[in-house]
C-alpha positions as CSV (number, residue, x, y, z in Angstrom):
1,M,45.7,11.1,26.5
2,E,45.3,8.7,23.5
3,T,48.5,7.0,22.4
4,V,49.5,6.5,18.8
5,I,48.7,2.7,19.1
6,E,45.3,3.4,20.6
7,R,44.5,5.9,17.8
8,R,45.5,3.3,15.2
9,I,43.3,0.7,16.8
10,R,40.4,3.1,16.9
11,K,40.8,4.1,13.3
12,G,41.1,0.5,12.3
13,K,37.8,-0.4,14.1
14,S,36.1,2.6,12.5
15,A,37.2,1.5,9.0
16,A,36.1,-2.1,9.7
17,Q,32.6,-0.9,10.7
18,K,32.1,0.9,7.3
19,T,29.8,-0.9,4.9
20,P,31.9,-2.2,1.9
21,Y,30.9,-1.4,-1.6
22,L,29.7,-4.2,-3.9
23,D,32.3,-5.0,-6.6
24,D,33.1,-7.5,-9.3
25,A,35.5,-9.4,-7.0
26,T,32.7,-10.1,-4.5
27,L,30.4,-11.4,-7.2
28,D,33.1,-13.5,-8.9
29,N,33.9,-15.3,-5.6
30,Q,32.1,-18.7,-5.7
31,C,32.2,-19.2,-1.9
32,P,28.8,-18.6,-0.4
33,A,28.6,-15.4,1.6
34,V,25.9,-13.0,2.9
35,K,26.8,-9.4,4.0
36,F,25.6,-5.8,4.0
37,M,27.0,-3.9,1.1
38,V,26.6,-0.5,-0.6
39,I,25.5,-0.5,-4.2
40,T,26.2,2.6,-6.3
41,P,23.9,3.6,-9.3
42,K,26.9,3.1,-11.6
43,F,27.6,-0.5,-10.4
44,A,23.8,-1.3,-10.5
45,A,23.8,-0.4,-14.2
46,K,26.8,-2.6,-14.7
47,I,25.1,-5.5,-13.0
48,L,22.1,-5.2,-15.4
49,E,24.4,-5.0,-18.4
50,E,26.8,-7.7,-17.5
51,R,25.3,-10.0,-14.9
52,N,21.6,-10.2,-15.7
53,S,21.9,-12.4,-18.7
54,T,24.5,-14.0,-21.0
55,P,25.1,-12.3,-24.4
56,A,23.7,-14.3,-27.3
57,G,26.1,-17.1,-28.5
58,K,28.1,-17.2,-25.3
59,A,28.1,-20.1,-22.8
60,P,26.9,-21.0,-20.3
61,A,23.5,-19.7,-21.3
62,F,21.8,-17.7,-18.6
63,T,18.7,-15.4,-19.0
64,N,16.7,-13.6,-16.3
65,R,13.1,-12.9,-16.8
66,N,12.0,-9.8,-18.7
67,L,12.7,-6.6,-16.9
68,R,9.5,-4.7,-16.5
69,V,10.8,-1.1,-16.3
70,N,7.4,0.6,-16.7
71,C,5.3,-1.4,-14.3
72,K,3.8,0.3,-11.2
73,K,5.9,-1.7,-8.8
74,T,9.2,-0.8,-10.5
75,Q,8.3,2.9,-10.6
76,R,7.3,2.7,-7.0
77,L,10.7,1.3,-6.1
78,I,12.4,4.3,-7.8
79,L,10.2,6.7,-5.8
80,D,10.9,4.9,-2.6
81,I,14.6,5.3,-3.0
82,E,14.1,9.0,-3.9
83,D,11.9,9.5,-0.8
84,G,14.0,7.6,1.6
85,N,11.4,4.8,2.1
86,F,13.6,2.0,0.6
87,Y,15.0,-0.5,3.1
88,P,17.7,-3.1,2.7
89,T,16.5,-6.4,1.2
90,A,18.4,-9.3,-0.2
91,L,19.9,-9.6,-3.7
92,K,21.0,-13.0,-4.7
93,F,23.9,-13.8,-7.0
94,G,24.9,-17.3,-8.2
95,T,28.2,-19.2,-8.4
96,N,28.3,-18.0,-12.0
97,G,28.3,-14.4,-10.8
98,K,24.9,-13.7,-12.4
99,L,22.0,-11.9,-10.7
100,L,19.4,-14.5,-9.6
101,D,17.0,-12.3,-7.7
102,G,16.5,-8.6,-7.5
103,Q,16.8,-7.2,-11.0
104,H,13.9,-4.7,-10.5
105,R,15.5,-3.4,-7.3
106,V,18.9,-3.1,-9.0
107,Y,17.2,-1.2,-11.9
108,A,15.6,1.2,-9.5
109,I,19.0,1.8,-7.8
110,S,20.5,2.5,-11.2
111,K,18.0,5.2,-11.9
112,Q,18.6,7.3,-8.8
113,N,21.6,9.4,-7.8
114,K,21.9,7.6,-4.4
115,N,24.0,4.8,-3.0
116,V,21.8,2.1,-1.5
117,K,22.7,-0.4,1.2
118,M,21.5,-3.9,0.5
119,I,21.9,-7.5,1.8
120,V,24.0,-9.3,-0.8
121,E,24.0,-13.1,-1.0
122,S,26.8,-14.3,-3.4
123,G,27.9,-17.8,-4.4
124,A,24.3,-19.2,-4.3
125,D,23.3,-22.4,-6.2
126,V,22.1,-21.3,-9.6
127,R,19.4,-23.9,-9.5
128,S,17.7,-22.1,-6.7
129,M,16.5,-19.4,-9.2
130,A,13.7,-21.7,-10.4
131,K,12.2,-21.6,-6.9
132,L,12.4,-17.8,-6.4
133,D,9.3,-15.5,-6.4
134,R,7.0,-18.5,-6.5
135,G,5.3,-17.7,-3.1
136,K,2.2,-15.6,-2.5
137,A,3.0,-11.9,-2.5
138,R,2.0,-9.8,0.6
139,T,-1.0,-7.7,-0.1
140,M,-1.6,-4.2,1.2
141,R,-3.9,-5.7,3.9
142,D,-1.0,-8.0,5.0
143,V,1.4,-5.1,5.3
144,L,-1.2,-2.9,7.2
145,G,-1.8,-5.9,9.6
146,L,1.9,-6.1,10.4
147,S,2.2,-2.5,11.2
148,L,-1.1,-1.5,12.7
149,F,-3.2,-4.5,14.0
150,Q,-1.6,-4.8,17.4
151,K,-1.0,-1.1,17.7
152,W,-4.7,-0.3,17.2
153,G,-5.7,-3.0,19.7
154,L,-8.8,-4.3,17.8
155,T,-10.2,-7.8,17.6
156,P,-9.4,-9.7,14.4
157,T,-13.0,-9.1,13.2
158,G,-12.9,-5.4,14.1
159,W,-9.5,-5.0,12.3
160,A,-10.8,-6.7,9.2
161,K,-13.7,-4.2,9.0
162,A,-11.4,-1.2,9.8
163,Q,-9.1,-2.3,6.9
164,Q,-12.0,-2.5,4.4
165,V,-13.2,1.0,5.5
166,G,-9.8,2.6,5.4
167,I,-8.7,1.1,2.1
168,R,-11.9,2.1,0.3
169,W,-11.8,5.6,1.8
170,Q,-8.2,6.1,0.7
171,A,-9.0,5.0,-2.8
172,W,-12.1,7.3,-3.0
173,S,-10.1,10.2,-1.6
174,E,-7.2,9.8,-4.0
175,T,-9.6,9.4,-6.9
176,L,-11.3,12.7,-6.1
177,K,-7.9,14.4,-5.9
178,S,-6.9,13.2,-9.4
179,H,-10.2,13.2,-11.2
180,K,-12.3,15.8,-9.2
181,S,-15.2,13.3,-9.3
182,V,-15.8,9.6,-8.9
183,S,-17.5,7.6,-11.7
184,S,-20.0,4.9,-11.0
185,G,-17.7,2.4,-12.6
186,G,-15.3,2.4,-9.7
187,L,-12.2,3.8,-8.0
188,R,-8.8,4.3,-9.6
189,Q,-6.1,1.9,-8.6
190,L,-3.4,4.4,-7.5
191,N,-1.0,1.9,-6.0
192,P,0.0,3.9,-2.8
193,T,3.1,3.0,-1.0
194,D,3.0,1.1,2.4
195,E,4.1,4.3,4.1
196,E,1.4,6.4,2.4
197,M,-1.3,4.0,3.3
198,E,-0.2,3.7,6.9
199,K,0.0,7.5,7.2
200,F,-3.6,7.7,5.9
201,F,-4.9,5.1,8.3
202,E,-3.2,6.8,11.3
203,A,-4.6,10.2,10.2
204,K,-8.1,8.9,9.9
205,K,-7.8,6.4,12.8
206,K,-10.6,7.8,14.9
207,S,-13.2,7.9,12.1
208,I,-12.2,4.5,10.7
209,Q,-12.5,2.8,14.1
210,W,-15.8,4.5,14.8
211,A,-17.4,3.5,11.5
212,A,-16.1,-0.1,11.7
213,G,-17.7,-0.6,15.1
214,I,-20.9,1.6,15.2
215,V,-23.3,-0.5,13.2
216,P,-25.0,-3.0,15.5
217,T,-24.9,-6.7,14.9
218,G,-28.1,-8.7,14.2
219,Q,-30.6,-8.8,11.5
220,K,-31.5,-5.1,11.7
221,G,-28.0,-3.8,11.3
222,Q,-26.6,-6.4,8.9
223,P,-27.5,-4.7,5.6
224,F,-25.7,-1.6,6.8
225,K,-22.4,-3.4,7.4
226,R,-21.8,-3.2,3.6
227,M,-18.9,-0.9,2.5
228,A,-21.4,1.2,0.4
229,F,-22.6,2.5,3.8
230,M,-19.6,2.0,6.2
231,F,-16.9,3.9,4.4
232,P,-19.2,6.9,3.6
233,L,-20.0,6.8,7.3
234,A,-16.3,7.2,8.2
235,V,-16.1,10.1,5.8
236,M,-19.1,11.8,7.4
237,H,-17.7,11.2,10.9
238,S,-14.5,13.0,9.9
239,V,-16.5,16.0,8.9
240,N,-19.3,16.1,11.5
241,P,-19.1,13.3,14.2
242,S,-22.3,14.3,16.0
243,K,-24.5,14.3,12.9
244,A,-22.8,11.1,11.7
245,L,-24.1,9.4,14.9
246,L,-27.6,10.7,14.4
247,F,-27.5,9.7,10.7
248,V,-26.6,6.1,11.3
249,N,-29.2,5.7,14.1
250,E,-32.0,7.1,11.9
251,A,-30.9,5.2,8.8
252,I,-30.9,1.9,10.6
253,G,-34.0,2.6,12.7
254,G,-36.1,3.9,9.9
255,G,-39.4,5.7,10.4
256,Q,-38.3,9.1,9.1
257,P,-40.2,11.1,6.4
258,K,-39.6,10.1,2.8
259,S,-37.8,13.4,2.0
260,C,-35.4,12.9,4.9
261,P,-31.8,12.1,3.8
262,T,-31.6,9.2,6.2
263,S,-34.7,7.6,4.6
264,K,-33.2,8.0,1.1
265,A,-29.9,6.4,2.3
266,R,-31.8,3.6,4.0
267,N,-33.7,2.8,0.7
268,I,-30.4,2.8,-1.2
269,I,-28.8,0.3,1.1
270,L,-31.9,-1.9,1.4
271,G,-32.3,-1.9,-2.4
272,E,-34.6,0.2,-4.5
273,K,-36.8,-1.2,-7.2
274,G,-35.1,-1.1,-10.6
275,R,-31.6,-0.6,-9.1
276,G,-30.7,-4.2,-8.2
277,D,-27.5,-4.2,-10.3
278,E,-26.2,-0.9,-8.9
279,T,-22.4,-1.0,-8.3
280,Y,-21.1,-0.5,-4.7
281,I,-19.3,2.7,-5.6
282,S,-22.5,4.1,-7.2
283,Q,-24.4,3.3,-4.0
284,A,-21.7,4.9,-1.9
285,Q,-21.7,8.1,-3.9
286,R,-25.5,8.4,-3.5
287,V,-25.2,7.7,0.2
288,L,-22.6,10.4,0.5
289,F,-25.0,12.8,-1.3
290,C,-27.6,12.1,1.3
291,M,-25.1,12.6,4.1
292,Q,-24.1,16.0,2.7
293,R,-27.8,17.1,2.6
294,Y,-28.2,15.9,6.2
295,I,-25.2,17.9,7.3
296,D,-26.6,21.0,5.5
297,G,-30.1,20.4,7.0
298,R,-31.8,20.0,3.6
299,K,-34.4,17.6,2.4
300,V,-33.9,15.3,-0.6
301,R,-36.4,14.9,-3.4
302,R,-34.1,13.2,-5.9
303,V,-30.8,11.6,-4.9
304,G,-27.8,12.7,-6.9
305,S,-24.3,11.2,-7.1
306,T,-22.1,14.2,-6.5
307,T,-21.1,15.6,-3.1
308,K,-19.1,18.4,-1.5
309,I,-17.8,16.2,1.3
310,K,-14.0,16.0,1.2
311,G,-13.2,13.7,4.0
């Protein structure tokens, strides 16, 4: 049976293990420290009001960079907190108690009705602020490489191709969802989250890997390694794998009748007269049109730019 002393020790350990809440006393302490702390939306708003800059006329002068509340990245941070996809990162406060790094994350916390656990560095040298956020930001490809490269087991070259196929396919798919059609000018930049993109890649893994590796190397296959052909090929494979294999072999091999969809697609990729300046997405749309006709078993007289394929 647990004694009174043992119970007190257990409760004391439990209390010590709880993550403390960030408060003014922590930020006003000039001794350097780094710890996990919980930030409430209310205190986050207070940080922005009192610790993000010095009011005009007061010394010492301190001003953070402009807070971009409407930019895509800031809005994405807010959604990540709401969806539970926000993970602890470091906020930095100086010996002056001011926020040196993390104002957009703090703003996002202030706009949600959730407490958020963060790594808080306090008592930092204020001069370090001039060196913050000067490095190269991670791109979506960098993030995908961290999470999927080893997991998929591809060679670096194979992974590079798979990334290109998947990223273009995702952009095309999301553009169709929001606009019902894709213009020849290009795809919409929808700024998906890391989690959304990784989920898309995993869902389409089989077709992405197939399309990235099916086109043969060498002079004959080289023109067909362009994304105007490879990402539509992945889309087609997700709809009808067997016909996708026949399509790629016929398009690269040539020799089919002029009205055959594979012949039309071959001409698009190899370059038709008078269309030398055609955009990649316009080519991809026309290739997808040919693929749809091939799946339906129909000939092509004139190549359009709309398709029923919804890969």
